[in-house]
C-alpha positions in Angstrom: 82.9 -13.0 -79.3 83.1 -10.1 -81.6 82.3 -9.4 -85.3 84.7 -9.1 -88.2 84.3 -7.3 -91.5 81.0 -7.7 -93.2 79.3 -9.2 -90.2 81.4 -12.3 -90.1 82.0 -14.0 -86.8 85.3 -13.6 -84.9 85.8 -15.6 -81.8 88.8 -15.2 -79.5 90.1 -18.5 -78.1 89.5 -18.7 -74.4 92.3 -20.2 -72.3 89.7 -22.5 -70.8 87.9 -24.4 -73.4 84.1 -24.0 -73.3 83.3 -27.3 -74.8 85.5 -30.1 -76.0 84.8 -33.0 -78.3 85.8 -36.4 -76.9 88.9 -36.8 -79.0 90.2 -33.3 -78.4 89.5 -33.9 -74.7 91.8 -36.9 -75.0 94.6 -34.8 -76.5 94.4 -32.3 -73.6 94.1 -34.9 -70.9 96.1 -38.0 -71.8 95.1 -39.7 -68.5 91.4 -39.4 -69.2 89.3 -42.6 -69.5 87.2 -43.4 -72.5 84.0 -42.7 -70.5 85.3 -39.2 -69.8 85.9 -38.7 -73.5 82.4 -39.7 -74.3 81.1 -37.1 -71.9 83.0 -34.5 -73.7 81.1 -35.2 -76.9 77.7 -35.2 -75.2 78.4 -31.7 -73.7 78.6 -30.0 -77.1 74.9 -29.8 -77.8 74.1 -28.7 -74.3 76.4 -25.7 -74.4 75.1 -24.4 -77.7 71.5 -24.9 -76.4 72.3 -22.9 -73.2 73.8 -20.1 -75.1 70.8 -20.0 -77.4 68.4 -19.9 -74.4 67.9 -16.2 -74.3 66.0 -16.1 -77.6 67.5 -12.8 -78.7 68.1 -13.1 -82.5 71.0 -10.6 -82.3 72.9 -12.9 -79.9 71.7 -16.4 -80.7 74.9 -18.3 -81.3 73.7 -20.5 -84.1 72.3 -17.5 -86.0 75.5 -15.5 -85.6 77.6 -18.4 -86.8 75.3 -18.9 -89.8 76.0 -15.4 -91.0 79.6 -16.5 -91.7 78.8 -20.0 -92.9 76.0 -19.1 -95.4 78.5 -16.9 -97.4 80.8 -19.8 -98.0 80.8 -21.7 -101.4 79.9 -25.4 -101.3 83.5 -26.6 -101.1 84.4 -24.3 -98.2 81.2 -25.0 -96.4 81.8 -28.8 -96.6 85.4 -28.2 -95.4 84.1 -26.3 -92.4 81.7 -29.0 -91.5 84.3 -31.8 -91.9 86.9 -29.8 -89.9 84.6 -30.1 -86.9 85.2 -33.9 -87.0 89.0 -33.4 -86.6 90.0 -34.9 -83.3 93.0 -32.8 -82.5 93.5 -29.2 -81.3 94.6 -28.0 -84.7 95.0 -29.1 -88.3 96.8 -28.3 -91.5 96.3 -28.6 -95.2 97.2 -32.3 -95.3 94.6 -33.1 -92.7 92.0 -31.1 -94.6 93.0 -32.9 -97.8 92.4 -36.2 -96.0 89.0 -35.1 -94.7 87.8 -33.8 -98.0 89.6 -36.3 -100.3 91.3 -33.4 -102.1 94.9 -32.1 -102.6 97.1 -30.3 -100.1 97.1 -27.2 -102.3 93.4 -27.1 -102.4 93.4 -27.7 -98.6 95.6 -24.6 -98.2 93.2 -22.5 -100.3 90.2 -23.7 -98.3 91.9 -23.0 -95.0 92.5 -19.5 -96.2 88.9 -19.0 -97.1 87.7 -20.2 -93.6 90.3 -18.1 -91.9 89.2 -15.0 -93.7 85.6 -15.8 -92.7 86.9 -16.0 -89.1 85.6 -19.6 -88.8 89.1 -20.9 -87.9 92.2 -19.1 -86.5 95.9 -19.5 -87.4 98.0 -20.9 -84.6 101.5 -19.9 -83.8 102.8 -22.7 -86.1 102.8 -21.6 -89.7 100.2 -23.4 -91.8 98.2 -24.7 -88.8 94.8 -23.6 -87.7 92.5 -24.1 -84.8 88.8 -23.8 -84.3 87.0 -22.3 -81.3 85.1 -24.8 -79.3 81.7 -23.3 -80.0 82.4 -23.2 -83.7 83.5 -26.8 -83.5 80.3 -27.7 -81.9 78.4 -25.8 -84.6 80.3 -27.5 -87.3 79.6 -30.9 -85.7 75.9 -30.1 -85.7 76.0 -29.1 -89.4 78.0 -32.2 -90.4 75.6 -34.5 -88.6 72.6 -32.8 -90.3 73.9 -32.4 -93.8 76.4 -35.2 -94.4 75.5 -38.9 -94.2 76.9 -41.4 -91.7 78.7 -43.0 -94.6 80.3 -39.7 -95.7 81.4 -38.8 -92.2 82.9 -42.3 -91.6 84.7 -42.2 -95.0 86.2 -38.8 -94.1 87.4 -39.9 -90.7 88.8 -43.1 -92.1 90.8 -41.1 -94.7 92.0 -38.9 -91.8 93.0 -41.8 -89.6 94.7 -43.5 -92.5 96.6 -40.2 -93.1 97.9 -40.1 -89.5 98.7 -43.8 -89.3 100.6 -43.7 -92.6 102.5 -40.5 -91.8 103.5 -41.7 -88.3 104.7 -45.0 -89.9 106.7 -43.1 -92.5 108.2 -40.8 -89.8 109.3 -43.8 -87.7 110.8 -45.5 -90.7 112.9 -42.4 -91.2 114.0 -42.2 -87.6 114.5 -45.9 -86.8 114.7 -47.8 -90.1 116.3 -50.9 -88.5 113.0 -51.6 -86.7 110.8 -51.3 -89.7 110.1 -55.0 -89.8 108.8 -54.9 -86.2 106.2 -52.3 -86.9 102.9 -53.1 -88.6 102.7 -52.7 -92.3 100.6 -49.7 -93.3 99.4 -49.3 -96.9 100.2 -46.1 -98.7 97.8 -43.3 -97.9 95.2 -42.3 -100.5 95.7 -38.6 -99.8 98.8 -36.4 -99.8 101.3 -36.8 -96.9 103.8 -34.2 -95.5 107.5 -34.5 -96.1 109.0 -36.7 -93.3 111.9 -38.3 -95.2 114.5 -36.3 -93.3 115.3 -36.9 -89.6 114.4 -33.3 -88.8 111.2 -33.5 -90.7 110.1 -36.8 -89.2 110.9 -35.7 -85.6 109.3 -32.3 -86.1 106.1 -33.9 -87.5 105.8 -36.3 -84.6 106.4 -33.6 -82.0 104.0 -31.1 -83.6 101.2 -33.7 -83.9 101.7 -35.4 -80.5 98.4 -34.1 -79.0 96.5 -35.0 -82.2 98.0 -38.5 -82.2 96.7 -39.1 -78.7 93.3 -37.8 -79.7 93.3 -40.1 -82.8 94.2 -43.1 -80.6 91.3 -42.3 -78.3 88.7 -41.8 -81.0 89.7 -44.8 -83.0 89.7 -47.0 -79.9 86.3 -45.7 -78.8 84.4 -45.3 -82.1 85.1 -48.4 -84.2 88.6 -48.3 -85.7 90.4 -50.7 -83.3 93.1 -51.7 -85.8 94.0 -48.0 -86.3 94.4 -47.6 -82.5 96.5 -50.7 -82.0 98.8 -50.2 -85.0 99.3 -46.5 -84.1 100.4 -47.5 -80.6 102.9 -50.1 -81.9 104.3 -47.6 -84.4 104.8 -44.9 -81.9 106.1 -47.0 -79.0 109.8 -46.3 -79.5 109.4 -42.6 -80.2 107.3 -42.1 -77.1 109.7 -44.1 -74.9 113.0 -42.6 -76.0 111.6 -39.0 -76.0 110.3 -39.4 -72.5 106.7 -38.7 -73.5 105.3 -41.0 -70.8 101.9 -39.5 -70.2 101.1 -39.5 -74.0 102.6 -43.0 -74.3 100.5 -44.3 -71.4 97.3 -42.8 -72.9 98.0 -44.2 -76.4 98.8 -47.7 -75.2 95.8 -47.7 -72.8 93.6 -46.8 -75.7 95.2 -49.6 -77.7 94.6 -52.0 -75.0 90.9 -51.0 -74.9 90.7 -51.4 -78.6 92.3 -54.8 -78.6 90.1 -56.0 -75.8 86.9 -54.8 -77.5 87.9 -56.5 -80.8 89.2 -59.7 -79.2 92.7 -59.2 -80.7 94.8 -61.2 -78.2 98.1 -60.4 -79.9 97.4 -56.7 -79.8 96.5 -57.0 -76.1 99.8 -58.6 -75.4 101.7 -55.8 -77.2 99.8 -53.1 -75.3 100.4 -54.8 -72.0 104.1 -55.1 -72.8 104.3 -51.4 -73.9 102.6 -50.2 -70.7 104.9 -52.4 -68.6 108.0 -51.0 -70.3 106.8 -47.4 -69.7 106.0 -48.2 -66.1 109.5 -49.7 -65.6 111.2 -46.7 -67.1 109.4 -44.5 -64.6 110.4 -46.7 -61.6 107.0 -48.3 -61.1 108.4 -51.7 -60.9 105.5 -53.6 -59.3 103.1 -52.2 -61.8 105.5 -52.9 -64.6 105.9 -56.5 -63.6 102.1 -57.0 -63.5 101.7 -55.6 -67.0 104.5 -57.7 -68.3 103.2 -60.9 -66.8 99.8 -60.3 -68.5 101.7 -59.7 -71.8 103.7 -62.9 -71.3 100.6 -65.0 -70.8 99.0 -63.5 -73.9 102.1 -64.0 -76.0 102.3 -67.6 -74.9 98.6 -68.1 -75.6 99.0 -66.8 -79.2 102.3 -68.7 -79.8 104.3 -65.5 -80.4 107.8 -66.7 -79.4 109.5 -63.5 -80.2 107.0 -61.5 -78.1 107.4 -64.0 -75.3 111.2 -63.8 -75.3 111.2 -60.0 -75.4 108.8 -59.8 -72.5 110.9 -62.3 -70.5 113.8 -60.0 -71.1 112.0 -57.0 -69.8 110.8 -59.0 -66.7 114.5 -59.8 -66.1 115.4 -56.2 -66.4 112.7 -55.2 -63.9 113.9 -57.9 -61.5 117.5 -56.7 -61.9 116.6 -53.1 -61.2 114.9 -54.2 -58.0 118.0 -56.2 -56.9 116.6 -59.7 -57.4 119.5 -60.9 -59.5 118.8 -64.6 -59.3 115.3 -64.2 -60.7 116.5 -61.7 -63.3 119.1 -64.2 -64.5 116.4 -66.9 -64.8 114.1 -64.7 -66.8 116.9 -63.6 -69.2 118.2 -67.1 -69.6 114.7 -68.2 -70.7 114.6 -65.3 -73.1 118.0 -66.3 -74.6 116.9 -69.9 -75.0 113.9 -68.8 -77.1 115.9 -66.3 -79.1 118.4 -69.1 -79.9 115.7 -71.4 -80.9 114.1 -68.8 -83.2 117.3 -67.6 -84.7 117.4 -64.2 -83.0 120.0 -63.0 -80.6 118.5 -59.9 -79.0 115.3 -58.0 -78.1 115.6 -54.4 -79.4 112.1 -53.4 -78.4 
């Protein structure tokens, strides 16, 4: 820790994070369980308390941070507090616009104010900023004390809507032929970045990969189950074809938890199938078959014939890759019968 001009706080980012909110913990550790993520959140308060334990007003962490915070105007102060809620490792003006309900241009201005106060730091990516873990913990304390539960939830809902909508728009650009298979996502209420070009869409998905994992974890754990399940379905193809298997496994595991907690049997089936496909692509055939059989039972239970047929097809592929050609042929034949009955000739999932 050191001090910037005018007594403002400047923190250098340590390679080892000192404290990590649950959702950011999810981004850094895609294999973490939801219980692990909850522990990350509980640790924030303890770390600030430990660093304050000496009682020296010159070094007390909260007092030092307040020197920078108290010189902000109301808009910048609110932005700092809400930025502490952001689940990913960094954020941009569009995320700030979603959290605050403002414009992207105003978001850029506020990010500049916070950067000059050394409350956030620019990353190596232009226009993106990060927040030191201790400052994030301080922001979370402030937002909990000064913004109501309803205000915090509204800000997070706008943020999650933003990521869900932008991910859907990016996938519509990259794979428009599968648009009808992805869940419908209403237009976002706040500005969205340009993802209408292939380069823009792929660039956004790659740049926000860690944040999307964090969003999936937080929405699954803290009461936005539909966001978690829809996000997983939207991202399935991208994560599979780009070989992002750890992130894919994390996101679909969070979606499965969300679907189970909300009793959404159809979303459970989709998550099991996605996990099974990812296992198959990594050569874990026994695990893949187990996931796909659970998906098949759930699709049959819900009467989703298309889901049943695609899952049978994948079971056939898994059998084929293991050399059980007779069973593979039986699975695929069943899939073809259902596809014929429903007027579809293939399973491009």
